[in-house]
C-alpha positions in Angstrom: 18.8 40.2 5.2 18.4 43.6 7.3 16.5 44.0 10.1 14.4 46.0 7.8 14.0 44.1 5.1 12.3 41.5 7.4 10.2 43.8 8.8 9.1 45.1 5.3 8.4 41.4 4.6 5.9 41.2 7.4 2.2 41.1 6.4 -0.5 42.9 8.4 -2.9 39.6 9.0 -6.0 42.2 10.1 -5.9 42.7 6.4 -6.3 39.5 5.2 -10.2 38.4 4.3 -9.5 34.9 5.0 -8.3 35.8 8.5 -11.4 37.9 8.9 -13.9 35.2 8.3 -11.8 33.0 10.4 -12.3 35.5 13.1 -15.9 36.3 12.9 -16.6 32.4 12.9 -14.6 31.7 16.2 -16.3 34.7 18.0 -19.6 33.1 17.0 -18.4 29.4 17.8 -17.6 31.1 21.4 -20.9 32.9 21.6 -22.9 29.4 20.8 -20.6 27.4 22.9 -22.1 29.5 25.6 -25.3 27.7 25.7 -23.4 24.3 26.0 -24.2 21.8 29.0 -21.5 22.8 31.7 -20.3 19.3 31.8 -18.9 19.7 28.3 -16.9 23.1 29.8 -13.7 21.1 29.4 -15.2 18.8 26.8 -16.5 19.6 23.3 -16.7 23.4 24.5 -13.3 23.7 25.2 -12.4 21.4 21.8 -14.5 23.3 19.7 -13.1 27.1 20.9 -9.4 25.7 20.6 -10.0 24.3 17.0 -11.9 27.7 16.3 -9.6 30.0 17.6 -6.5 28.2 16.1 -7.5 28.8 12.2 -6.9 32.9 12.7 -4.2 32.4 14.8 -2.4 30.2 12.4 -3.1 32.9 9.9 -1.9 35.4 11.9 1.6 33.8 13.0 2.4 32.9 9.6 2.1 36.3 8.5 4.8 37.2 10.6 7.2 34.6 9.1 10.0 35.2 6.9 8.9 33.4 3.8 6.3 32.7 1.5 7.1 28.9 2.4 6.6 28.9 6.3 3.8 31.5 5.7 2.1 29.0 3.8 2.8 26.1 6.2 1.5 28.0 9.0 -1.8 28.3 6.7 -2.1 24.4 6.1 -2.2 24.3 10.1 -4.8 26.4 9.9 -7.0 24.4 7.4 -6.4 21.4 9.5 -7.7 23.3 12.7 -10.8 24.5 10.3 -11.5 20.3 9.5 -11.0 19.6 13.1 -13.5 22.2 13.5 -16.2 21.1 10.9 -16.2 17.3 12.4 -16.8 19.0 16.1 -19.6 21.1 14.7 -21.1 17.8 12.9 -20.7 16.4 16.9 -22.3 19.1 18.3 -25.4 18.5 16.3 -25.5 14.9 16.6 -25.5 15.3 20.6 -28.4 18.1 20.0 -26.4 21.0 21.4 -26.9 23.3 18.2 -29.6 23.0 15.9 -29.5 21.4 12.2 -29.7 25.7 10.7 -26.7 26.7 12.9 -24.7 23.9 11.8 -25.1 24.4 8.0 -24.2 27.6 8.8 -21.2 27.4 10.5 -20.2 24.6 8.2 -20.6 26.8 4.8 -18.4 29.4 6.5 -15.6 27.1 7.5 -15.7 25.3 4.3 -15.4 29.1 2.9 -12.2 29.9 5.1 -10.9 26.3 4.2 -11.8 27.1 0.3 -9.8 30.5 0.8 -6.8 29.0 2.8 -6.5 26.5 -0.4 -6.3 29.0 -3.0 -4.0 31.2 -0.8 -1.7 28.0 -0.3 -1.4 27.2 -3.9 -0.7 30.8 -4.6 2.2 31.1 -2.1 4.0 27.7 -2.8 3.3 27.9 -6.9 6.8 29.7 -7.2 8.5 27.2 -5.0 
């Protein structure tokens, strides 16, 4: 495949609604975790931030892949990170680091991103 054709297949991740939602969720997680106890800096705060950032990061990386199958694989990794984030938010709530209302809002956003990722994956793999 010529270099031009490979470049033509690249997608602009910033144009994807699922990336935009995942990015906004990540920004919220960063803001919320600023108020976590200092002794959690390398614990739950770091884990939450890494899991949150992993979702839009894997969507972006998948957009740069050549095949639909590769793209779907990175979307699947993003979905796994979203599930990890969902658990860590629950843990933060159980430790009283975030309020129930915030947990409910963030969990709703995580589930929306997971649903969008699953639909996207099915679309990409339907023709495989």
